[in-house]
Every structure is written in C-alpha cells, then in structure tokens.
Steps between C-alpha positions, in 0.01 A plus 500: 500500500805323632849503355556240226853358484597403143721220638215320680201298376136575584179298505240655267220361721591563865778758444755306710867569442757225424873472440596480133566121518129429572266457200169384654296660779481268801146617587335545158700246296533744207807618308671803647573824318846647506536841661573643154178350357307628799639852456412491129142394582468775761628759252257380230217521754598857593509601132159343441355688798654829389347460153153407630234767466265557791231622258207284397337608176153410369674285237677279755359151545436442873473183706329448835753351741320527836152564634425638844377785715626854450750503787673179389511602137644844582771336709592264213487791257757682716726191500482488120566874476815463709616240246420744215205293376200719413156373601134598514212412727171418327159376607239306309122519462440264793688726743287704736475878469723783626581492870441127533775352717458152353557604141726256318753657268739358243868586500598534136840523333620515141513151351867564421567563872292203620784256570707761684197613701419147611863445606500823702172405672626147572813645664284740702284208616808305610637807678180587684416143600863407583464188283849548364646448848300189595562135428200383297637153428235335721203705377376198301465287818150404608407421860353150466323364811491153340872445556700471822737788422458799273712794384416857592461706179630811678828376647557139386489350850383135509268422789219271614161575348345454844624853574281785378785750463857479373734470800766702315317804358156480661296477176156366596322221309 
C-alpha cells in the first residue's frame, strides 16, 4: 500500500492522486476523496478485516461466486484467503468422480462476505489481465467493412477498411 497524504485528494476509482484544489477525477469523472477521508476508509477496512473470522460454520449461509476446475478455484481461494475472506470448494451431483481432471467446482463464501469477495476477485482479474493499465475507451468500436474508414477497437486508430489489419497495433480483422 502506498503512502496517503492527508493534504491531497484521491480518486476512489482509479486511485490517482490530485492536489487539494481538484475535486473531480480527470479520467473517471467522479468526485475525489480527501486524504483524510481516504485514510479513514483504509482504517475502517483494516478494522473490518481484523474482526473477520476465517471460520465457516454449518450455520453460515453460503453463496456460489465462481465455478471452474480445481486449479482455478484453488488459486482464487488463495486470493480470497490473503484478503481474509474464508471460502470453500464444493462440487455438485453432475460433477464427475474423484480423480477427474474436468470436475467443475463451486467457490463458495459466506453471504455476508459476498460483496467483498467479488470486489477482491475483480481486482485480481484487473491485476492479472493488466486491464487497469490499458485504455479501453475504444473497446466498443466495431470494424465495419461497409464504411470507408473504421476505428480499431484495440487502439483507436482510424484507417481504411480495405486493410485487413490495423496499421497502428497490428490487430487483424
């Protein structure tokens, strides 16, 4: 975790840092948090984590949050464990028997931890796919051969649709 200066403002979405005279994030267009507010939120988060039990009892209501093969689910379970969110892996009747490599398992968490677990997994997805460091503003673009020029959904370059690859990034169409 990086140092939080109480005299600066921070974007709650992209985590960018701004001088105190800025109120809106230039990238996300959302209101900024003061450094003091940010520190208070971080402290509340730490207290919540410290109070969280890693035990799951038979009385706890569980929710399935992901389904996948054993290796993937164990990896996500470790990510949740590092964030102090307890989880279980469970199969269902349609899963194949012991030793089957294709067995689909459910990653389960307490219903009360569901929102936090989904946030942790979303952050892990961004981190492992590097989506947080890429400009996705052109991802909605569609390569349309019926027009003279189109926009590349990967990089935003405008080019002639007679080309079969973006001249800027090389994405093939």
